[in-house]
N, CA, C and O atoms as CSV, one atom per row, in Angstrom:
chain,resi,resn,atom,element,x,y,z
A,1,MET,N,N,140.090,106.227,83.801
A,1,MET,CA,C,138.894,107.301,83.548
A,1,MET,C,C,137.310,106.836,83.733
A,1,MET,O,O,136.505,106.461,82.881
A,2,PRO,N,N,137.184,106.980,84.984
A,2,PRO,CA,C,135.665,106.295,85.304
A,2,PRO,C,C,134.579,106.893,84.332
A,2,PRO,O,O,134.671,108.029,83.866
A,3,GLY,N,N,133.586,106.063,84.079
A,3,GLY,CA,C,132.648,106.255,83.248
A,3,GLY,C,C,131.142,106.541,83.901
A,3,GLY,O,O,130.162,106.942,83.273
A,4,ASP,N,N,131.201,106.272,85.138
A,4,ASP,CA,C,129.881,106.374,85.637
A,4,ASP,C,C,129.607,107.829,86.298
A,4,ASP,O,O,128.525,108.276,86.681
A,5,GLU,N,N,130.934,108.472,86.328
A,5,GLU,CA,C,130.536,110.081,87.068
A,5,GLU,C,C,130.201,110.941,85.613
A,5,GLU,O,O,130.662,110.712,84.495
A,6,PRO,N,N,129.301,111.935,86.003
A,6,PRO,CA,C,129.047,112.779,84.889
A,6,PRO,C,C,130.409,113.716,84.732
A,6,PRO,O,O,131.229,113.942,85.622
A,7,ALA,N,N,130.430,114.138,83.542
A,7,ALA,CA,C,131.697,114.538,82.819
A,7,ALA,C,C,131.990,116.076,83.472
A,7,ALA,O,O,133.107,116.473,83.804
A,8,SER,N,N,130.845,116.777,83.571
A,8,SER,CA,C,130.869,118.197,84.164
A,8,SER,C,C,130.200,118.734,85.226
A,8,SER,O,O,129.231,118.019,85.482
A,9,ARG,N,N,130.289,119.766,86.032
A,9,ARG,CA,C,129.704,120.042,87.248
A,9,ARG,C,C,128.285,120.236,86.620
A,9,ARG,O,O,127.384,119.728,87.287
A,10,GLY,N,N,127.904,120.877,85.459
A,10,GLY,CA,C,126.941,121.277,85.005
A,10,GLY,C,C,125.811,119.837,85.064
A,10,GLY,O,O,124.692,119.734,85.565
A,11,GLU,N,N,126.710,118.795,84.287
A,11,GLU,CA,C,125.633,117.241,84.280
A,11,GLU,C,C,125.611,117.011,85.553
A,11,GLU,O,O,124.678,116.245,85.796
A,12,GLN,N,N,126.363,117.393,86.772
A,12,GLN,CA,C,126.336,116.962,87.963
A,12,GLN,C,C,124.826,117.469,88.725
A,12,GLN,O,O,124.057,116.762,89.376
A,13,VAL,N,N,124.702,118.994,88.385
A,13,VAL,CA,C,123.627,119.616,88.843
A,13,VAL,C,C,122.447,119.094,88.095
A,13,VAL,O,O,121.425,118.821,88.725
A,14,GLU,N,N,122.499,118.946,86.904
A,14,GLU,CA,C,121.203,118.562,86.160
A,14,GLU,C,C,120.827,117.205,86.523
A,14,GLU,O,O,119.644,116.880,86.426
A,15,ALA,N,N,121.762,116.315,86.961
A,15,ALA,CA,C,121.262,115.044,87.708
A,15,ALA,C,C,120.530,115.021,88.971
A,15,ALA,O,O,119.539,114.357,89.276
A,16,ALA,N,N,121.241,115.921,89.691
A,16,ALA,CA,C,120.808,116.038,91.400
A,16,ALA,C,C,119.368,116.821,91.172
A,16,ALA,O,O,118.520,116.665,92.051
A,17,GLU,N,N,119.032,117.703,89.972
A,17,GLU,CA,C,117.853,118.313,89.804
A,17,GLU,C,C,116.644,117.258,89.373
A,17,GLU,O,O,115.455,117.347,89.681
A,18,ARG,N,N,117.303,116.213,88.557
A,18,ARG,CA,C,116.369,115.337,88.097
A,18,ARG,C,C,115.751,114.494,89.270
A,18,ARG,O,O,114.557,114.201,89.326
A,19,GLU,N,N,116.619,114.166,90.124
A,19,GLU,CA,C,116.439,113.269,91.141
A,19,GLU,C,C,115.432,113.887,92.011
A,19,GLU,O,O,114.389,113.352,92.388
A,20,ALA,N,N,115.919,115.264,92.340
A,20,ALA,CA,C,115.051,115.985,93.359
A,20,ALA,C,C,113.533,115.962,92.723
A,20,ALA,O,O,112.547,115.557,93.340
A,21,ALA,N,N,113.525,116.483,91.343
A,21,ALA,CA,C,112.162,116.289,90.587
A,21,ALA,C,C,111.499,115.084,91.043
A,21,ALA,O,O,110.507,115.095,91.772
A,22,LYS,N,N,112.052,114.080,90.612
A,22,LYS,CA,C,111.285,112.504,90.729
A,22,LYS,C,C,110.842,112.319,92.080
A,22,LYS,O,O,109.669,112.041,92.328
A,23,LYS,N,N,111.936,112.492,93.192
A,23,LYS,CA,C,111.401,112.560,94.495
A,23,LYS,C,C,110.202,113.602,94.965
A,23,LYS,O,O,109.428,113.272,95.863
A,24,ARG,N,N,110.110,114.754,94.365
A,24,ARG,CA,C,108.860,115.440,94.557
A,24,ARG,C,C,107.777,115.083,93.800
A,24,ARG,O,O,106.667,115.467,94.166
A,25,LEU,N,N,107.901,114.378,92.751
A,25,LEU,CA,C,106.708,113.991,92.055
A,25,LEU,C,C,106.227,112.650,92.556
A,25,LEU,O,O,105.089,112.237,92.336
A,26,LEU,N,N,107.096,112.023,93.204
A,26,LEU,CA,C,106.558,110.416,93.896
A,26,LEU,C,C,106.205,111.120,95.113
A,26,LEU,O,O,105.248,110.479,95.547
A,27,GLU,N,N,106.445,112.099,95.922
A,27,GLU,CA,C,105.968,112.367,97.464
A,27,GLU,C,C,104.500,112.938,96.940
A,27,GLU,O,O,103.516,112.619,97.607
A,28,GLN,N,N,104.319,113.794,95.736
A,28,GLN,CA,C,102.905,114.415,95.490
A,28,GLN,C,C,102.028,113.193,95.105
A,28,GLN,O,O,100.850,113.229,95.462
A,29,ALA,N,N,102.437,112.209,94.473
A,29,ALA,CA,C,101.728,111.308,94.024
A,29,ALA,C,C,101.251,110.322,95.076
A,29,ALA,O,O,100.272,109.606,94.865
A,30,GLU,N,N,101.836,110.290,96.037
A,30,GLU,CA,C,101.706,109.467,97.046
A,30,GLU,C,C,100.523,110.242,98.047
A,30,GLU,O,O,99.537,109.691,98.537
A,31,ALA,N,N,100.922,111.663,98.194
A,31,ALA,CA,C,99.956,112.338,99.246
A,31,ALA,C,C,98.386,112.487,98.285
A,31,ALA,O,O,97.345,112.767,98.880
A,32,GLU,N,N,98.405,112.277,96.869
A,32,GLU,CA,C,97.065,112.305,96.349
A,32,GLU,C,C,96.581,111.024,96.138
A,32,GLU,O,O,95.399,110.960,95.800
A,33,ARG,N,N,97.220,109.953,96.256
A,33,ARG,CA,C,96.649,108.704,96.257
A,33,ARG,C,C,95.598,108.359,97.024
A,33,ARG,O,O,95.712,108.502,98.242
A,34,VAL,N,N,94.274,107.795,96.423
A,34,VAL,CA,C,93.372,107.321,97.092
A,34,VAL,C,C,93.469,105.902,97.428
A,34,VAL,O,O,93.736,105.091,96.541
A,35,PRO,N,N,93.287,105.558,98.558
A,35,PRO,CA,C,93.357,104.180,99.076
A,35,PRO,C,C,92.240,103.377,98.318
A,35,PRO,O,O,91.097,103.780,98.100
A,36,VAL,N,N,92.767,102.192,97.964
A,36,VAL,CA,C,91.781,101.090,97.027
A,36,VAL,C,C,90.529,101.005,97.707
A,36,VAL,O,O,89.558,101.160,96.967
A,37,LYS,N,N,90.249,100.772,99.086
A,37,LYS,CA,C,88.863,100.889,99.845
A,37,LYS,C,C,87.904,101.757,99.451
A,37,LYS,O,O,86.719,101.523,99.214
A,38,GLU,N,N,88.610,102.963,99.386
A,38,GLU,CA,C,87.600,104.150,99.191
A,38,GLU,C,C,87.068,104.137,97.466
A,38,GLU,O,O,85.953,104.565,97.167
A,39,THR,N,N,87.866,103.682,96.605
A,39,THR,CA,C,87.566,103.606,95.233
A,39,THR,C,C,86.742,102.369,94.895
A,39,THR,O,O,86.135,102.433,93.825
A,40,THR,N,N,86.630,101.421,95.504
A,40,THR,CA,C,85.768,100.373,95.440
A,40,THR,C,C,84.604,100.066,96.039
A,40,THR,O,O,83.832,99.149,95.758
A,41,GLN,N,N,84.492,101.161,97.169
A,41,GLN,CA,C,83.392,100.975,98.016
A,41,GLN,C,C,82.149,101.660,97.125
A,41,GLN,O,O,82.321,102.666,96.437
A,42,ALA,N,N,80.797,100.918,97.252
A,42,ALA,CA,C,79.675,101.386,96.579
A,42,ALA,C,C,79.200,102.593,97.465
A,42,ALA,O,O,79.227,102.460,98.688
A,43,VAL,N,N,78.706,103.926,96.820
A,43,VAL,CA,C,77.912,104.834,97.541
A,43,VAL,C,C,76.610,104.949,96.868
A,43,VAL,O,O,76.459,105.232,95.680
A,44,PRO,N,N,75.756,104.725,97.657
A,44,PRO,CA,C,74.287,104.859,97.029
A,44,PRO,C,C,73.991,106.353,96.483
A,44,PRO,O,O,74.199,107.362,97.157
A,45,ASP,N,N,73.481,106.350,95.177
A,45,ASP,CA,C,73.003,107.460,94.566
A,45,ASP,C,C,71.650,107.571,94.749
A,45,ASP,O,O,70.961,106.861,94.017
A,46,ARG,N,N,71.015,108.376,95.642
A,46,ARG,CA,C,69.552,108.494,95.619
A,46,ARG,C,C,68.963,109.603,94.943
A,46,ARG,O,O,67.746,109.772,95.019
A,47,ARG,N,N,69.873,110.573,94.128
A,47,ARG,CA,C,69.324,111.584,93.443
A,47,ARG,C,C,68.035,111.343,92.556
A,47,ARG,O,O,66.995,111.993,92.660
A,48,TRP,N,N,68.271,110.284,91.647
A,48,TRP,CA,C,67.119,109.845,90.819
A,48,TRP,C,C,65.752,109.955,91.445
A,48,TRP,O,O,64.725,110.467,90.999
A,49,ARG,N,N,66.041,109.225,92.819
A,49,ARG,CA,C,64.624,108.913,93.307
A,49,ARG,C,C,63.826,110.350,93.456
A,49,ARG,O,O,62.598,110.294,93.401
A,50,SER,N,N,64.436,111.588,93.634
A,50,SER,CA,C,63.305,112.480,94.115
A,50,SER,C,C,63.133,113.128,92.855
A,50,SER,O,O,62.556,114.215,92.878
A,51,ASP,N,N,63.580,112.606,91.597
A,51,ASP,CA,C,62.897,113.143,90.477
A,51,ASP,C,C,61.750,112.301,90.056
A,51,ASP,O,O,60.980,112.628,89.153
A,52,GLN,N,N,61.655,111.076,90.825
A,52,GLN,CA,C,60.554,110.050,90.408
A,52,GLN,C,C,59.361,110.411,91.111
A,52,GLN,O,O,58.363,109.826,90.691
A,53,ARG,N,N,59.181,111.174,92.026
A,53,ARG,CA,C,58.109,111.365,92.832
A,53,ARG,C,C,57.184,112.329,92.184
A,53,ARG,O,O,56.136,112.651,92.744
């Protein structure tokens, strides 16, 4: 009796759904990922200078 396989069809379906959900989450995270270069690049903020005039 193999111990690696899920015992019932329901468990097989749940395992497949978990894998599909994990794949979707990883794909979404990759799509939303911001490159490191963009997060470390300094952007000048000049808004305060207009208030000082």
